[in-house]
N, C-alpha and C positions, 0 to 999 in steps of 0.2 A: 280421754284422758292415754297414753301410752306410759310405760315405766322404763323406759330408756328413753330419758331427757337427749334430745338430740345437744352435742356439744358444742360449747363454741367454736363460731369458725374463727383461725388467727388473721387480722387483716395484717396487712405488712404496716398500713397507715400508724395502726399501735404499737407500732417496733422501735424504740427510742433510738435504737444503734442506727438506723437508715438513715433518722435525721440528724444525728452528731456527726454521721460519715460524711452525709452530705452537704454539711453547715464546714466541716473542716475544711472538703475539697474546694470551696466556694473561699474559705477564706485564704487558704494557699495559692489561689490561682489569681486574688486581689493584691496578696502580699506581693507573688511574684509578678504582677503586671505593674504595678508601684519601684521595684528595684528596675525592673530594665527598661519601664521608660527615665527612670530617674539616670541612669548610667548610659541611655541614648543621651539624656539630653546632654551628660558632662560631657559624654564623645565629643558631638556637638561643636558645642561651647571651647574646649582645645580646639577643633580644628579649624575655627573661625578664628581664635586667636592668633593659633600660627600662622596662618594666612594673610593675617593683619600684620604682623611682625613683618614677615616676608614682604609683603607691598609696602608698609614704610621704609624697609631697609633700601629697596628698588628707587621709591622714589626720592631719599634721599643722597641716595647716589644717581640719579638720572640729574638733580637740581643741584648738587656742586662736582661735576663731571665733567659739564660744557658736553662738547656732541660727539667726540672722538672716545672711544677706546683706548682704556690705559689701568697700568697698574703702579698705582700713585705710591703704594709701601708694599713691602716682603718683607723680614725682618724675624729672627729668631732670639726671644730672648728665655734661658740664658744665653750665649752662645757655645758653651762647651759645661756639657755635664757628667757626670758620674755616671757608669751604666748602671740602671732601674732607675735611674732620676727620670722628671720629665719635664719636658720645659713646653714653650707655648711659640708657633708660630701663626704670626700677626701678619694680616695680609688689609689691604684697599686697592678697591676698585673703580674704577669709573665708567657706565655705559654698558656692561655687561650682563646677557642675558645668564649664561653658565660662566660656572668656573670648577675648573676639578686641579686637586691636591696630589702629585705621584712621589713617595707612594702615600696612602689616603694615609689619614687619622683618624683616630676613633668617633670624630664627629662628626657630622656632615659638616659642607662647604657650601656656601651661598653667594650670589653679589651681596655685599656690603662695602658701605665706607670705612668701616674698620671694626673688624673679624678677628677672632684670636680663638687654635686649637688648640686643645693638646697632644703632644708625639714623647712615646716614650721609646724611642729605639736602644738596639741591644750594643750599635756599631756606631764610627761617626756615619751620616748620613743627606746624602744632597738631596731639597727637595724642589720638585718643578713645581709652581702654581701657571695655569694656564685659564687666559681668560677670553670668552666670546663672546661678539654680539650679535645680535640679531641677522645683521648682514652675513656670518660666517666668518669674520676675520677673528685671529686667533693673536693672542699676545704670552708672552712666559716671560717669566722671571724665577732665579734660582736663588737658593741659597744652603747653605750648608750648616748641620748641627756638627758639631764635636762632644765624644765620646772619648771617654779615660776610660 
C-alpha cells in the first residue's frame, strides 16, 4: 500500500449544477415552444376570421347587387361637426372588387354592402369614394363634411 492515497477524480456526472442548468434550459425551451405555438395558432385564427368576414361581405354584395357595378349609398353622419370631432362616412357598393376613399380614413375600406368608417378632419372636406369591378370599370361618388 502506498502512503499517498489517490485523490478521487471529480466526475461531471456528480455535479448537480450541470443537471439543474440542463433541466432549466430544457424547461425554458419547452415553455418557449408552447408560447410560440399558441401565438402562431391565434394569429392564424385571426387571419382566417378576417378572411371569412371579407368573403361574407363580398358574397352579400354580389347577392344583393345584381350584375352591375354600383355605389348604392354614400353619406356622412352628422353632416356638420366642430373641429376635433369625428363623423362617420357610410357607403354601400355592389359588385366591386376594390374600394378607395380619398382622402383616406384611419380605418381601411373594402367592398361592402354596408360599412361606415370614422373620419376627423380639421376643416371642411370633400370625400370621394371610388369603386372598381373585376373588369376595371370604375364609379365614383362624393360627399362633403362641413367643419365649423
